[in-house]
VMD Tcl script that draws the C-alpha trace (Angstrom):
set ca {
  {-30.12 -18.61 -0.27}
  {-30.91 -15.10 -1.49}
  {-28.56 -14.51 -4.37}
  {-26.40 -11.41 -4.34}
  {-26.27 -10.83 -8.09}
  {-22.87 -9.92 -9.45}
  {-23.21 -9.01 -13.11}
  {-20.74 -6.39 -14.22}
  {-21.89 -3.50 -16.36}
  {-18.86 -3.85 -18.59}
  {-17.77 -7.28 -19.85}
  {-14.02 -6.80 -20.10}
  {-11.76 -8.53 -17.59}
  {-14.47 -8.98 -15.00}
  {-13.80 -11.99 -12.81}
  {-16.15 -11.01 -10.04}
  {-19.23 -13.14 -10.71}
  {-20.97 -14.84 -7.80}
  {-22.15 -18.33 -8.69}
  {-24.36 -18.92 -5.62}
  {-27.39 -21.10 -6.22}
  {-30.61 -19.27 -5.36}
  {-32.47 -22.56 -4.91}
  {-30.10 -23.83 -2.17}
  {-32.12 -24.63 0.98}
  {-31.02 -22.00 3.47}
  {-32.16 -20.75 6.86}
  {-31.68 -17.21 5.58}
  {-34.82 -17.42 3.48}
  {-36.95 -19.90 5.42}
  {-40.25 -18.81 6.92}
  {-40.01 -21.31 9.76}
  {-37.09 -23.10 11.42}
  {-36.70 -26.08 13.70}
  {-33.49 -25.42 15.62}
  {-31.52 -27.89 17.73}
  {-29.48 -25.86 20.21}
  {-26.55 -27.42 22.02}
  {-24.45 -25.84 24.76}
  {-23.22 -26.19 28.30}
  {-26.77 -25.75 29.59}
  {-28.04 -28.73 27.63}
  {-29.87 -29.34 24.33}
  {-33.11 -27.65 23.35}
  {-35.46 -28.10 20.40}
  {-36.74 -24.67 19.37}
  {-39.26 -23.37 16.86}
  {-38.46 -20.10 15.07}
  {-41.34 -18.46 13.16}
  {-40.66 -15.51 10.85}
  {-42.94 -12.53 11.24}
  {-44.59 -11.85 7.86}
  {-42.61 -9.53 5.61}
  {-39.70 -9.13 8.06}
  {-36.42 -10.70 9.13}
  {-37.62 -11.00 12.74}
  {-38.38 -14.39 14.30}
  {-40.44 -15.42 17.33}
  {-38.66 -18.23 19.17}
  {-40.28 -20.76 21.51}
  {-39.12 -23.84 23.44}
  {-40.57 -25.71 26.41}
  {-42.55 -22.68 27.50}
  {-39.67 -20.23 26.92}
  {-39.83 -17.35 24.44}
  {-37.32 -14.99 22.81}
  {-37.12 -12.83 19.71}
  {-34.33 -12.93 17.08}
  {-33.48 -10.47 14.31}
  {-31.49 -11.32 11.20}
  {-29.23 -8.68 9.57}
  {-27.68 -9.13 6.12}
  {-24.56 -7.19 5.10}
  {-22.99 -8.38 1.85}
  {-22.26 -12.08 2.29}
  {-22.32 -11.94 6.11}
  {-25.55 -12.81 7.93}
  {-25.80 -12.17 11.65}
  {-28.56 -13.23 14.05}
  {-29.26 -11.05 17.09}
  {-31.21 -12.81 19.83}
  {-33.17 -10.63 22.25}
  {-34.11 -12.21 25.57}
  {-34.44 -11.40 29.25}
  {-30.67 -11.78 29.71}
  {-29.81 -9.23 27.02}
  {-29.01 -9.33 23.32}
  {-26.48 -11.82 21.97}
  {-25.41 -12.57 18.44}
  {-24.48 -15.49 16.23}
  {-23.23 -15.76 12.64}
  {-24.98 -17.90 10.05}
  {-22.56 -20.25 8.30}
  {-21.84 -19.81 4.55}
  {-23.84 -22.94 3.73}
  {-26.83 -21.42 5.52}
  {-27.45 -24.47 7.66}
  {-25.93 -23.62 11.04}
  {-25.39 -20.77 13.47}
  {-22.29 -20.27 15.54}
  {-20.11 -17.65 17.17}
  {-16.94 -19.71 17.47}
  {-16.34 -20.27 21.17}
  {-18.56 -17.37 22.13}
  {-22.10 -17.77 23.38}
  {-25.46 -16.08 23.40}
  {-25.49 -16.99 27.10}
  {-23.02 -15.04 29.20}
  {-22.23 -18.01 31.43}
  {-21.85 -20.59 28.67}
  {-19.09 -21.35 26.15}
  {-19.29 -23.46 23.02}
  {-22.85 -22.66 21.92}
  {-23.99 -23.83 18.49}
  {-27.20 -24.57 16.63}
  {-28.27 -26.49 13.54}
  {-31.41 -26.25 11.44}
  {-33.74 -29.19 10.86}
  {-34.40 -28.96 7.10}
  {-37.86 -30.49 7.49}
  {-39.06 -27.00 8.42}
  {-36.99 -25.15 5.84}
  {-39.44 -23.63 3.36}
  {-36.93 -23.42 0.48}
  {-35.86 -27.01 0.04}
  {-35.42 -30.47 1.53}
  {-38.27 -32.72 2.55}
  {-40.99 -30.76 4.28}
  {-43.17 -31.98 7.06}
  {-46.83 -31.07 6.87}
  {-47.06 -27.33 7.61}
  {-48.89 -26.21 10.69}
  {-51.80 -23.76 10.55}
  {-49.36 -21.06 11.63}
  {-47.06 -21.92 8.71}
  {-49.95 -21.73 6.26}
  {-50.91 -18.30 7.58}
  {-47.35 -17.05 7.11}
  {-47.21 -18.32 3.52}
  {-50.17 -16.15 2.59}
  {-47.82 -13.16 2.56}
  {-44.38 -13.40 0.94}
  {-41.41 -12.18 2.89}
  {-38.87 -9.76 1.44}
  {-36.35 -12.55 0.95}
  {-38.93 -14.65 -0.89}
  {-39.65 -11.76 -3.25}
  {-35.91 -11.42 -3.76}
  {-35.52 -15.12 -4.55}
  {-38.36 -14.95 -7.05}
  {-36.69 -11.93 -8.65}
  {-33.41 -13.84 -8.94}
  {-35.18 -16.67 -10.74}
  {-36.77 -14.24 -13.20}
  {-33.43 -12.50 -13.72}
  {-31.70 -15.77 -14.58}
  {-34.38 -16.34 -17.21}
  {-33.85 -12.77 -18.52}
  {-37.39 -11.89 -17.44}
  {-36.33 -8.43 -16.36}
  {-39.77 -6.85 -15.98}
  {-40.83 -9.56 -13.53}
  {-37.47 -9.41 -11.75}
  {-37.78 -5.65 -11.30}
  {-41.27 -6.04 -9.86}
  {-40.08 -8.66 -7.39}
  {-37.07 -6.66 -6.20}
  {-39.24 -3.58 -5.73}
  {-41.62 -5.64 -3.60}
  {-38.67 -6.91 -1.56}
  {-37.52 -3.33 -1.03}
  {-41.02 -2.20 -0.07}
  {-40.85 -4.71 2.78}
  {-37.20 -4.20 3.59}
  {-35.73 -0.96 2.16}
  {-32.56 -1.42 4.23}
  {-31.31 -4.46 2.31}
  {-28.23 -3.62 0.25}
  {-28.67 -6.88 -1.66}
  {-32.12 -5.94 -2.91}
  {-30.95 -2.50 -4.08}
  {-28.07 -4.09 -5.94}
  {-30.27 -6.69 -7.60}
  {-32.79 -4.03 -8.65}
  {-29.99 -1.90 -10.13}
  {-28.62 -4.80 -12.16}
  {-32.09 -5.73 -13.41}
  {-32.88 -2.17 -14.49}
  {-29.60 -1.79 -16.36}
  {-30.01 -5.15 -18.07}
  {-33.54 -4.35 -19.17}
  {-32.70 -0.99 -20.74}
  {-29.43 0.62 -19.71}
  {-30.06 3.99 -21.34}
  {-33.67 4.46 -20.24}
  {-33.05 3.18 -16.72}
  {-29.64 4.79 -16.24}
  {-30.57 7.25 -13.49}
  {-32.70 4.79 -11.52}
  {-30.12 2.03 -11.82}
  {-27.29 4.31 -10.68}
  {-29.35 5.40 -7.69}
  {-29.88 1.75 -6.75}
  {-26.13 1.11 -6.68}
  {-25.61 4.28 -4.66}
  {-28.22 3.13 -2.14}
  {-26.54 -0.26 -1.99}
  {-23.14 1.32 -1.29}
  {-24.63 3.60 1.37}
  {-26.11 0.59 3.17}
  {-23.11 -1.64 2.60}
  {-19.91 0.37 2.00}
  {-17.99 -2.90 1.66}
  {-19.81 -3.92 -1.52}
  {-17.00 -3.64 -4.05}
  {-19.22 -4.45 -7.04}
  {-21.62 -1.63 -6.22}
  {-18.74 0.86 -6.04}
  {-17.35 -0.41 -9.33}
  {-20.69 -0.06 -11.08}
  {-21.13 3.45 -9.69}
  {-17.76 4.50 -11.07}
  {-18.37 2.85 -14.42}
  {-21.82 4.38 -14.87}
  {-20.71 7.91 -13.94}
  {-17.74 7.58 -16.29}
  {-20.05 6.44 -19.08}
  {-22.31 9.50 -18.95}
  {-20.27 12.10 -17.06}
  {-16.56 11.52 -17.75}
  {-15.83 15.07 -16.60}
  {-16.72 14.05 -13.03}
  {-13.27 12.57 -12.49}
  {-13.32 13.00 -8.73}
  {-16.56 11.04 -8.27}
  {-15.41 8.30 -10.64}
  {-12.02 8.02 -8.96}
  {-13.60 7.97 -5.50}
  {-15.90 5.10 -6.48}
  {-13.10 3.03 -7.99}
  {-10.84 3.66 -4.98}
  {-13.62 2.60 -2.62}
  {-13.95 -0.56 -4.70}
  {-10.28 -1.55 -4.45}
  {-10.16 -0.57 -0.77}
  {-12.74 -3.30 -0.18}
  {-11.42 -5.74 -2.79}
  {-7.80 -5.09 -3.84}
  {-8.11 -7.84 -6.48}
  {-10.78 -5.97 -8.47}
  {-8.76 -5.52 -11.67}
  {-11.32 -3.46 -13.58}
  {-11.36 -0.83 -10.86}
  {-7.56 -0.53 -10.94}
  {-7.79 -0.12 -14.72}
  {-10.39 2.63 -14.23}
  {-8.13 4.42 -11.73}
  {-5.17 4.18 -14.10}
  {-7.12 5.65 -17.02}
  {-8.38 8.61 -14.98}
  {-4.98 9.40 -13.46}
  {-3.24 9.08 -16.81}
  {-5.83 11.29 -18.49}
  {-5.22 13.91 -15.81}
  {-1.47 13.75 -16.45}
  {-0.75 12.15 -13.07}
  {1.53 9.46 -14.45}
  {3.02 8.40 -11.10}
  {-0.43 7.58 -9.70}
  {-1.41 5.88 -12.96}
  {1.70 3.71 -12.69}
  {0.75 2.69 -9.14}
  {-2.63 1.48 -10.38}
  {-1.11 -0.25 -13.40}
  {1.40 -2.08 -11.21}
  {-1.55 -3.59 -9.38}
  {-3.07 -4.64 -12.71}
  {0.11 -6.38 -13.88}
  {0.54 -7.99 -10.46}
  {-2.97 -9.44 -10.68}
  {-2.81 -10.12 -14.42}
  {0.85 -10.53 -15.44}
  {-0.18 -11.47 -18.98}
  {-2.22 -8.33 -19.58}
  {-0.37 -6.81 -22.56}
  {-2.52 -3.69 -22.48}
  {-1.43 -2.89 -18.91}
  {2.28 -3.31 -19.72}
  {1.88 -1.04 -22.75}
  {0.09 1.58 -20.66}
  {2.90 1.44 -18.13}
  {5.27 2.11 -21.01}
  {3.30 5.14 -22.21}
  {3.36 6.58 -18.67}
  {7.15 6.30 -18.52}
  {7.37 7.72 -22.04}
  {5.28 10.72 -21.03}
  {7.65 11.27 -18.11}
  {10.65 11.19 -20.46}
  {11.92 7.87 -19.05}
  {12.35 6.18 -22.41}
  {14.43 3.20 -21.30}
  {11.82 2.13 -18.75}
  {9.17 2.75 -21.38}
  {10.93 0.38 -23.80}
  {11.29 -2.26 -21.08}
  {7.53 -2.26 -20.53}
  {6.76 -2.25 -24.26}
  {9.00 -5.30 -24.59}
  {6.99 -7.12 -21.92}
  {3.79 -6.34 -23.77}
  {5.30 -7.59 -27.03}
  {6.58 -10.78 -25.36}
  {2.99 -11.47 -24.28}
  {1.52 -10.57 -27.67}
  {3.98 -10.24 -30.54}
  {1.16 -8.85 -32.68}
  {0.51 -5.93 -30.33}
  {0.92 -3.27 -32.99}
  {0.54 -0.32 -30.62}
  {3.42 -1.54 -28.46}
  {5.66 -1.80 -31.54}
  {4.66 1.76 -32.49}
  {5.33 3.20 -29.05}
  {8.57 1.28 -28.67}
  {9.76 2.74 -31.98}
  {8.91 6.26 -30.83}
  {10.95 5.89 -27.62}
  {13.87 4.40 -29.55}
  {13.89 7.39 -31.92}
  {13.94 9.71 -28.90}
  {17.03 7.81 -27.73}
  {18.50 7.96 -31.27}
  {18.47 4.16 -31.46}
  {17.51 4.32 -35.12}
  {18.29 0.73 -36.14}
  {16.07 -0.70 -33.42}
  {13.42 1.94 -34.15}
  {13.42 0.91 -37.82}
  {12.82 -2.72 -36.81}
  {9.90 -1.63 -34.62}
  {8.28 0.38 -37.42}
  {8.90 -2.37 -39.96}
  {6.77 -4.59 -37.74}
  {4.18 -1.90 -37.15}
  {3.68 -0.99 -40.82}
  {3.23 -4.67 -41.68}
  {0.43 -4.85 -39.13}
  {-1.04 -1.40 -39.86}
  {-0.14 -0.66 -43.51}
  {-2.82 2.03 -43.81}
  {-1.71 4.10 -40.82}
  {0.15 7.21 -42.06}
  {1.78 7.87 -38.66}
  {3.58 4.53 -38.79}
  {5.07 5.32 -42.22}
  {6.05 8.82 -41.08}
  {7.92 7.47 -38.07}
  {9.57 4.75 -40.13}
  {10.74 7.52 -42.41}
  {12.17 9.34 -39.38}
  {14.14 6.22 -38.36}
  {15.56 6.00 -41.89}
  {16.27 9.74 -41.81}
  {18.24 9.24 -38.60}
  {20.27 6.51 -40.34}
  {21.01 8.83 -43.28}
  {18.98 6.66 -45.68}
  {17.32 9.64 -47.34}
  {15.93 7.99 -50.46}
  {14.16 5.32 -48.40}
  {12.94 7.94 -45.95}
  {11.46 10.02 -48.81}
  {9.60 6.94 -50.07}
  {8.02 6.56 -46.62}
  {6.96 10.24 -46.59}
  {5.48 9.83 -50.06}
  {3.55 6.82 -48.75}
  {2.14 9.07 -46.00}
  {1.04 11.63 -48.59}
  {-0.76 8.93 -50.56}
  {-2.63 7.84 -47.43}
  {-3.26 11.33 -46.09}
  {-2.34 14.29 -48.34}
  {-2.98 16.71 -45.45}
  {-0.42 15.13 -43.12}
  {1.70 18.27 -42.74}
  {4.47 16.74 -40.63}
  {5.40 14.24 -43.36}
  {5.89 17.11 -45.83}
  {8.12 18.85 -43.31}
  {10.18 15.67 -42.79}
  {10.45 15.16 -46.53}
  {11.83 18.70 -46.78}
  {14.48 17.78 -44.21}
  {15.50 14.66 -46.16}
  {15.64 16.55 -49.48}
  {17.62 19.38 -47.91}
  {20.13 16.88 -46.46}
  {20.56 15.51 -49.97}
  {21.26 19.01 -51.27}
  {18.06 18.97 -53.33}
  {17.10 22.49 -52.23}
  {14.49 23.23 -54.89}
  {12.38 20.18 -54.00}
  {13.03 20.85 -50.31}
  {11.52 24.35 -50.65}
  {8.48 22.87 -52.38}
  {8.03 20.34 -49.55}
  {8.31 23.07 -46.88}
  {5.79 25.23 -48.73}
  {3.27 22.37 -48.75}
  {3.90 21.83 -45.03}
  {3.34 25.57 -44.36}
  {0.18 25.64 -46.45}
  {-1.21 22.74 -44.38}
  {0.04 24.19 -41.07}
  {0.83 27.93 -41.37}
  {1.87 28.11 -37.71}
  {4.68 25.56 -37.96}
  {7.68 27.70 -36.95}
  {10.11 24.85 -37.74}
  {8.92 24.65 -41.36}
  {9.38 28.44 -41.78}
  {12.85 28.29 -40.26}
  {14.00 25.34 -42.37}
  {12.61 26.99 -45.48}
  {14.75 30.01 -44.58}
  {17.85 27.83 -44.32}
  {17.28 26.33 -47.76}
  {16.62 29.75 -49.30}
  {19.81 31.05 -47.69}
  {21.77 28.12 -49.13}
  {20.46 29.13 -52.57}
  {21.58 32.73 -52.01}
  {18.01 34.06 -51.84}
  {18.81 36.21 -48.83}
  {15.77 38.51 -48.84}
  {13.32 35.59 -48.96}
  {15.37 33.73 -46.35}
  {15.26 36.71 -43.95}
  {11.49 36.95 -44.39}
  {11.13 33.23 -43.56}
  {13.36 33.58 -40.48}
  {11.33 36.58 -39.29}
  {8.10 34.61 -39.66}
  {9.60 31.70 -37.72}
  {10.59 34.05 -34.92}
  {7.15 35.64 -34.91}
  {5.64 32.18 -34.44}
  {7.91 31.49 -31.48}
  {10.84 29.60 -33.02}
  {13.71 29.37 -30.56}
  {16.20 27.19 -32.41}
}
mol new
graphics top color blue
foreach p $ca { graphics top sphere $p radius 0.5 }
foreach p [lrange $ca 0 end-1] q [lrange $ca 1 end] { graphics top cylinder $p $q radius 0.2 }
display resetview
């Protein structure tokens, strides 16, 4: 059977691989068939001979003749039989060894038609009878499907140059095969993704044009555009949405949709995509955390915390979920719980200054100023230019009544970020408390100039 390669361009979370065996004896790829046809008009032994380089067969039986065409669309293979009574169709079974149309018939007056293939004439496997002179003539020229099969074999052996040559030959003979375009695209990207990027992308686009129900082609189109042209959000989103419209279980495409929508600030749409991810993969901690950040961005901190907790229950060492949970708890003034979250985070990420700054803020909210100041000093040791920690240290020192050191902290914060209106305003408050009215008024004026609204 011609293998429809399914190798994702990105390795994460892809469960879409097709494990079909390209060496399986199948009527789809045979150059000659012996067919036993059974129906209400009796049983016939027919010979089907493939025309070289095509998917068209000449049929003959007891002096009768017809022509049949085979059309491949994704995993569905349909046979159209053209005779003097019109054109009728049948569907090749998944195992590639029989043809049927349920209770329908190629013959208008007959129900219950079916056919099976005698493997002795199947050119891909089984025990072969001695080929006729006509068979030998056909074998002199490979069909498109035979080129494709040869390409699959080379691909499996990572012989990409040979695989590319074979798939191009298959397409020369049959440029309307979505399978061949897909296989060529995969081979090109596996050989040299960067050098073959444009050609590989075009192959997937051709595949999707010919077979719009090929979810893997749509996914690869979206992924490749996103890789080189992330600003083309509409095209990326369209490809991923086409993918999930065909295959709603394609998790990677839902993840792609969520990332684009979230990046565009469309948190409701991102949540819809992420709900599909967690439905398909309930133990995906990343997806639960991303759901939490969407709620957080919408100001729904309780729902955010609920989702962070689910992520943490899946992976207690998910440092980013502890960090984000702590942030939402501080917004809700749940300082004890926030402190627990940042205790966990700073144990996992001891060199991250933001974690120490936020732990200091939790302690500040609890009125534990000395401990908070130690956290802000830790930030300064990790990143001396972290202006916000100097501002927060000024707040803690001011709350202690240590106005001189508070002014020094605010001045460092202002030097690092001269446009911080809050630092100017708080500096004014401390100066006012010290009775330095003129300096305080100047600080207040600067804060107002920078947009401070109190």
